[in-house]
N, C-alpha and C positions, 0 to 999 in steps of 0.2 A: 379108594382109587381116585386119582385126580380127574377133573373134568377134561374133556378133549380140548376145550378152548384154553384152559389153564396150561396144559402141556404145550400147546402151540405157541402161546405167549412166552413161556420159559424157553422153548427151543429157539424162537426168533431172537429173544434177548441174548441168549448165549451165542448164537450165530453172528449177530451184529457186534457183540463185544469182541469176538474173535476176529471178525473182519476189520474192525477199527484198529485192533492191535497190529494186524498184519500190514495195514496201510499206513500206520503211524499217525492215526487221528487221535487227538486228545478228546475223549468222550465227554469229560466234564466241561471242557470249554465249548464243545458243540451243543451240549444241553443248555448251558448258560446263555450262549448266543441265541439259541432258538427261543428261550424264554424271553430274552430282551426284545428280540424281533417280534415275537407274538404280542408282547406288551405294546409295542409301537403300532402294530396293525390294529389291535383292539381299541386303542385310545385315539386313533385317527378317524374320527367320526365324519369329518367333512370331505373325505376323499372317496373316490369310486373304488369298487372292489379290486380292480386291476392295479390302481395306484397303491392301495393298501398292501397288496401282495408284493408289489415291487419294493415298497419301503421295507417290508418284512425281510425280503431276500437280501437287500442291501445291508440292512442291520445285522443279519445273521453273518454275512461274510465279513463285514467290518468288525463285528464283535469277536469272531473267532480269530481273525488275523491280528487284532490289536491286543488280545488278552496277554500274550507273553510280555509285551512292552509295558502294559499296565502292572503286571506282576513285578517286573523289574524296577519300576519307579515308585511303587507304593508299598505299604506294609501288608497288602493282601497276601494270603497264603494259598488260596484255592483258585485254580484257573476258571472254574465255573462261575464264581462270583465276579471275577475280573471280566470275563466274556459277557456276562449279563449287563454289567455296568457299561461296558464299551458299546454293546449293541443298543442299549436303551438311549445312550447319549449320541450315537453316531449321526442319526438323521437330524437331530436338533442342532448339533454343531455344524454340520454341512449346510443346512438351510440358513443358519445365522451367517456363516461365512459367505454364502452366495449373496445374501442381502447386503453385506458390507461391500462386496466387490461391485455390486450394481450402483452403490452410492459414490464410489470413487470417481473423481473428476479426472478423466484421462487427458493427457496433453493432446493437442490438436494433431500432432504428427502420428500419434498412435491410433487416432480415429480414422486416419486416411485422408486428412485435410491437406494443409500446406506441407509439402515434403521438403521444402527448401529452408526451413528455418523454424 
């Protein structure tokens, strides 16, 4: 006879699988995105726990939403792998983009200076 905990885990897994099917959620992509987001949270040692959690959530969302595009543009076949790569790269790419934006020298009229010319 199976242990009660084992039965509960199996029942929960079946219920989550059924729920994700009904809601149209790609379970492979969600697991891949979670793994990528967890990797970001674990490897971000110099951040506070709240910042690490925020980075993880952003990575999960970005990885899940970007997986179909990555599948379409690369030879990858599994949405979980695509979501993992997208989630792991999301924060690094966004932070690099923000650093580049900060370095751009905006014209004076965009900074709110001389509006006449």
